[in-house]
VOSELUM-787324 format. One record per residue (C-alpha): x, y, z; residue in three letters. Coordinates in steps of 0.25 Angstrom, whole numbers, plus 5000, padded with zeros to 4 digits. Layout:
% residues N
+------+------+------+-----+
!    u !    v !    w !  aa !
+------+------+------+-----+
!    X !    Y !    Z ! ALA !
...
+------+------+------+-----+
//
This chain:
% residues 220
+------+------+------+-----+
!    u !    v !    w !  aa !
+------+------+------+-----+
! 4818 ! 5208 ! 4471 ! MET !
! 4807 ! 5216 ! 4478 ! ILE !
! 4814 ! 5214 ! 4491 ! GLU !
! 4827 ! 5219 ! 4486 ! ILE !
! 4820 ! 5231 ! 4480 ! MET !
! 4813 ! 5234 ! 4493 ! VAL !
! 4826 ! 5232 ! 4501 ! ALA !
! 4833 ! 5242 ! 4491 ! ILE !
! 4822 ! 5252 ! 4493 ! GLY !
! 4823 ! 5251 ! 4508 ! ILE !
! 4839 ! 5253 ! 4508 ! LEU !
! 4837 ! 5265 ! 4499 ! ALA !
! 4827 ! 5271 ! 4508 ! MET !
! 4837 ! 5268 ! 4520 ! VAL !
! 4848 ! 5274 ! 4512 ! ALA !
! 4840 ! 5287 ! 4509 ! VAL !
! 4837 ! 5288 ! 4524 ! LEU !
! 4851 ! 5286 ! 4528 ! ILE !
! 4856 ! 5297 ! 4518 ! HIS !
! 4845 ! 5307 ! 4523 ! GLY !
! 4850 ! 5305 ! 4537 ! VAL !
! 4865 ! 5306 ! 4534 ! ILE !
! 4862 ! 5319 ! 4525 ! ASP !
! 4854 ! 5325 ! 4536 ! SER !
! 4865 ! 5322 ! 4546 ! LEU !
! 4876 ! 5328 ! 4537 ! SER !
! 4868 ! 5340 ! 4534 ! ARG !
! 4865 ! 5342 ! 4549 ! GLY !
! 4880 ! 5340 ! 4552 ! ARG !
! 4884 ! 5350 ! 4541 ! LYS !
! 4874 ! 5360 ! 4547 ! GLY !
! 4879 ! 5359 ! 4561 ! GLU !
! 4893 ! 5361 ! 4556 ! GLY !
! 4889 ! 5373 ! 4549 ! MET !
! 4882 ! 5379 ! 4561 ! ARG !
! 4894 ! 5376 ! 4570 ! ALA !
! 4903 ! 5382 ! 4560 ! GLU !
! 4894 ! 5395 ! 4559 ! ARG !
! 4894 ! 5396 ! 4575 ! ALA !
! 4909 ! 5394 ! 4575 ! HIS !
! 4911 ! 5405 ! 4564 ! GLU !
! 4903 ! 5415 ! 4572 ! GLY !
! 4911 ! 5412 ! 4585 ! ARG !
! 4924 ! 5413 ! 4578 ! GLU !
! 4920 ! 5426 ! 4572 ! ALA !
! 4916 ! 5432 ! 4585 ! MET !
! 4929 ! 5427 ! 4592 ! GLN !
! 4937 ! 5433 ! 4580 ! ARG !
! 4931 ! 5447 ! 4582 ! MET !
! 4933 ! 5447 ! 4597 ! VAL !
! 4948 ! 5443 ! 4595 ! ARG !
! 4950 ! 5455 ! 4585 ! ASP !
! 4942 ! 5465 ! 4594 ! LEU !
! 4950 ! 5461 ! 4606 ! SER !
! 4962 ! 5467 ! 4599 ! GLY !
! 4956 ! 5480 ! 4594 ! ALA !
! 4964 ! 5492 ! 4596 ! PHE !
! 4966 ! 5507 ! 4592 ! LEU !
! 4979 ! 5514 ! 4591 ! SER !
! 4982 ! 5529 ! 4592 ! MET !
! 4996 ! 5527 ! 4586 ! HIS !
! 4997 ! 5536 ! 4574 ! VAL !
! 5010 ! 5542 ! 4567 ! PRO !
! 5014 ! 5556 ! 4570 ! SER !
! 5010 ! 5560 ! 4556 ! VAL !
! 4996 ! 5556 ! 4553 ! PRO !
! 4999 ! 5554 ! 4538 ! ALA !
! 5008 ! 5542 ! 4542 ! LEU !
! 4997 ! 5534 ! 4548 ! MET !
! 4995 ! 5521 ! 4542 ! THR !
! 4986 ! 5513 ! 4551 ! GLU !
! 4974 ! 5516 ! 4560 ! ARG !
! 4967 ! 5508 ! 4570 ! THR !
! 4952 ! 5508 ! 4572 ! ALA !
! 4939 ! 5502 ! 4578 ! PHE !
! 4927 ! 5503 ! 4569 ! VAL !
! 4913 ! 5496 ! 4570 ! GLY !
! 4902 ! 5499 ! 4560 ! LYS !
! 4888 ! 5496 ! 4562 ! SER !
! 4879 ! 5491 ! 4551 ! SER !
! 4868 ! 5481 ! 4552 ! LEU !
! 4869 ! 5469 ! 4551 ! PRO !
! 4884 ! 5469 ! 4550 ! TYR !
! 4894 ! 5478 ! 4558 ! ASP !
! 4908 ! 5480 ! 4555 ! ARG !
! 4920 ! 5481 ! 4564 ! LEU !
! 4934 ! 5486 ! 4561 ! ASP !
! 4946 ! 5488 ! 4570 ! PHE !
! 4961 ! 5487 ! 4573 ! THR !
! 4965 ! 5475 ! 4581 ! SER !
! 4977 ! 5467 ! 4586 ! PHE !
! 4971 ! 5455 ! 4578 ! ALA !
! 4980 ! 5451 ! 4568 ! HIS !
! 4987 ! 5438 ! 4569 ! LEU !
! 5000 ! 5436 ! 4562 ! ARG !
! 5001 ! 5423 ! 4554 ! THR !
! 5015 ! 5424 ! 4549 ! GLU !
! 5027 ! 5423 ! 4559 ! ARG !
! 5036 ! 5436 ! 4560 ! ASP !
! 5026 ! 5443 ! 4551 ! SER !
! 5027 ! 5458 ! 4552 ! HIS !
! 5012 ! 5460 ! 4557 ! GLU !
! 5006 ! 5465 ! 4569 ! SER !
! 4993 ! 5461 ! 4576 ! ASP !
! 4986 ! 5474 ! 4572 ! GLN !
! 4975 ! 5473 ! 4562 ! ALA !
! 4962 ! 5479 ! 4556 ! GLU !
! 4951 ! 5470 ! 4559 ! VAL !
! 4937 ! 5471 ! 4553 ! GLY !
! 4924 ! 5463 ! 4554 ! TYR !
! 4912 ! 5465 ! 4545 ! PHE !
! 4902 ! 5457 ! 4537 ! VAL !
! 4903 ! 5455 ! 4522 ! VAL !
! 4894 ! 5448 ! 4511 ! ASN !
! 4900 ! 5435 ! 4507 ! ASP !
! 4903 ! 5437 ! 4492 ! PRO !
! 4900 ! 5422 ! 4488 ! GLU !
! 4887 ! 5421 ! 4496 ! VAL !
! 4876 ! 5431 ! 4495 ! PRO !
! 4869 ! 5436 ! 4508 ! ASP !
! 4881 ! 5430 ! 4516 ! LYS !
! 4888 ! 5439 ! 4526 ! MET !
! 4901 ! 5436 ! 4532 ! ASP !
! 4908 ! 5442 ! 4544 ! LEU !
! 4923 ! 5445 ! 4540 ! VAL !
! 4935 ! 5450 ! 4547 ! ARG !
! 4945 ! 5460 ! 4541 ! ARG !
! 4959 ! 5461 ! 4545 ! GLU !
! 4970 ! 5471 ! 4540 ! GLN !
! 4984 ! 5471 ! 4545 ! THR !
! 4992 ! 5479 ! 4547 ! PRO !
! 4982 ! 5490 ! 4551 ! ILE !
! 4981 ! 5502 ! 4541 ! ASP !
! 4975 ! 5516 ! 4540 ! TYR !
! 4961 ! 5510 ! 4536 ! GLU !
! 4957 ! 5501 ! 4547 ! PRO !
! 4944 ! 5497 ! 4541 ! LEU !
! 4949 ! 5492 ! 4528 ! LYS !
! 4958 ! 5481 ! 4522 ! GLY !
! 4963 ! 5468 ! 4527 ! GLY !
! 4959 ! 5454 ! 4525 ! ILE !
! 4944 ! 5449 ! 4527 ! VAL !
! 4940 ! 5436 ! 4531 ! ASN !
! 4926 ! 5430 ! 4534 ! VAL !
! 4924 ! 5426 ! 4549 ! VAL !
! 4909 ! 5423 ! 4549 ! ALA !
! 4899 ! 5420 ! 4538 ! GLU !
! 4885 ! 5422 ! 4537 ! ASP !
! 4884 ! 5434 ! 4546 ! VAL !
! 4871 ! 5440 ! 4549 ! GLU !
! 4875 ! 5450 ! 4559 ! ARG !
! 4888 ! 5457 ! 4564 ! PHE !
! 4886 ! 5468 ! 4575 ! ASP !
! 4896 ! 5475 ! 4583 ! VAL !
! 4894 ! 5485 ! 4594 ! ARG !
! 4904 ! 5493 ! 4603 ! PHE !
! 4904 ! 5497 ! 4617 ! LEU !
! 4909 ! 5511 ! 4618 ! ASP !
! 4918 ! 5513 ! 4631 ! PRO !
! 4915 ! 5528 ! 4632 ! GLN !
! 4900 ! 5527 ! 4632 ! THR !
! 4898 ! 5512 ! 4636 ! SER !
! 4888 ! 5511 ! 4624 ! GLN !
! 4887 ! 5501 ! 4613 ! TRP !
! 4889 ! 5507 ! 4600 ! VAL !
! 4887 ! 5501 ! 4586 ! GLU !
! 4899 ! 5508 ! 4579 ! THR !
! 4913 ! 5511 ! 4582 ! TRP !
! 4923 ! 5519 ! 4575 ! ASP !
! 4937 ! 5523 ! 4582 ! SER !
! 4941 ! 5530 ! 4569 ! MET !
! 4932 ! 5542 ! 4569 ! VAL !
! 4929 ! 5553 ! 4579 ! VAL !
! 4914 ! 5551 ! 4578 ! THR !
! 4916 ! 5537 ! 4582 ! GLY !
! 4925 ! 5531 ! 4594 ! GLN !
! 4938 ! 5537 ! 4590 ! PRO !
! 4950 ! 5529 ! 4595 ! ASN !
! 4941 ! 5521 ! 4604 ! ARG !
! 4938 ! 5506 ! 4604 ! LEU !
! 4925 ! 5500 ! 4610 ! PRO !
! 4925 ! 5494 ! 4623 ! PHE !
! 4917 ! 5482 ! 4619 ! GLU !
! 4913 ! 5476 ! 4605 ! VAL !
! 4900 ! 5468 ! 4604 ! GLU !
! 4899 ! 5459 ! 4592 ! ILE !
! 4887 ! 5451 ! 4586 ! ILE !
! 4888 ! 5441 ! 4575 ! LEU !
! 4877 ! 5433 ! 4569 ! VAL !
! 4879 ! 5422 ! 4559 ! LEU !
! 4868 ! 5416 ! 4551 ! LYS !
! 4863 ! 5402 ! 4554 ! GLY !
! 4867 ! 5390 ! 4546 ! VAL !
! 4855 ! 5385 ! 4537 ! GLY !
! 4845 ! 5395 ! 4542 ! GLY !
! 4848 ! 5391 ! 4557 ! GLY !
! 4850 ! 5401 ! 4569 ! PRO !
! 4860 ! 5412 ! 4568 ! HIS !
! 4873 ! 5412 ! 4575 ! TYR !
! 4874 ! 5425 ! 4584 ! SER !
! 4887 ! 5429 ! 4592 ! TYR !
! 4889 ! 5441 ! 4601 ! THR !
! 4901 ! 5445 ! 4609 ! THR !
! 4906 ! 5458 ! 4616 ! LYS !
! 4921 ! 5460 ! 4618 ! MET !
! 4930 ! 5470 ! 4625 ! PHE !
! 4940 ! 5478 ! 4617 ! ILE !
! 4953 ! 5477 ! 4625 ! PRO !
! 4961 ! 5488 ! 4619 ! ILE !
! 4953 ! 5500 ! 4622 ! GLN !
! 4963 ! 5511 ! 4622 ! THR !
! 4970 ! 5515 ! 4608 ! PRO !
! 4984 ! 5511 ! 4608 ! LEU !
! 4993 ! 5523 ! 4611 ! THR !
! 5006 ! 5516 ! 4616 ! PHE !
! 5019 ! 5522 ! 4610 ! GLY !
! 5012 ! 5536 ! 4607 ! ILE !
! 5019 ! 5547 ! 4614 ! PRO !
! 5011 ! 5553 ! 4626 ! GLY !
! 5002 ! 5541 ! 4627 ! GLN !
+------+------+------+-----+
//
């Protein structure tokens, strides 16, 4: 009887040890998966912003009667630590329905908001409004593109001064009226998983369409 009890005790100890090893491996695998997902999320967010910015444009097309104007293009970047905001018109809309009466023009915005379900959690969101209207900084559908954001910083290279600036506004005379930046620098920092190191991403991209669209305007 004593030998049986000793054997059962040894088996129990071995079972506890095996359970501990399996649990440790499971937690390690889960943590690694979360870290890989966070890194992938940051890369995808940066690539999405670059794609949208590569289609940024301004248009000088306005009706002969200003009161009939129903849409307006813009490129506006606002600086505010630690989260900037960027809104612009872009050839970024993708049609999802065949033969739908939609163009590829859209208002696009990127900014950081608080997660309503998790305190102290900030997420980078993308706003898209199509078709464009007279209020290029409002409206549209908002979707999260990156979670647990710690920093979102945007700078702009002014082609007239060759200087990097923190803000841009094509809609006002005191800003950069009817002008686009030559380059845009984006810095995105996501919090680490489980108190681990942060995920930092930086890129600079060239704005291809530098001149406002004027085709079809008499005298242009």
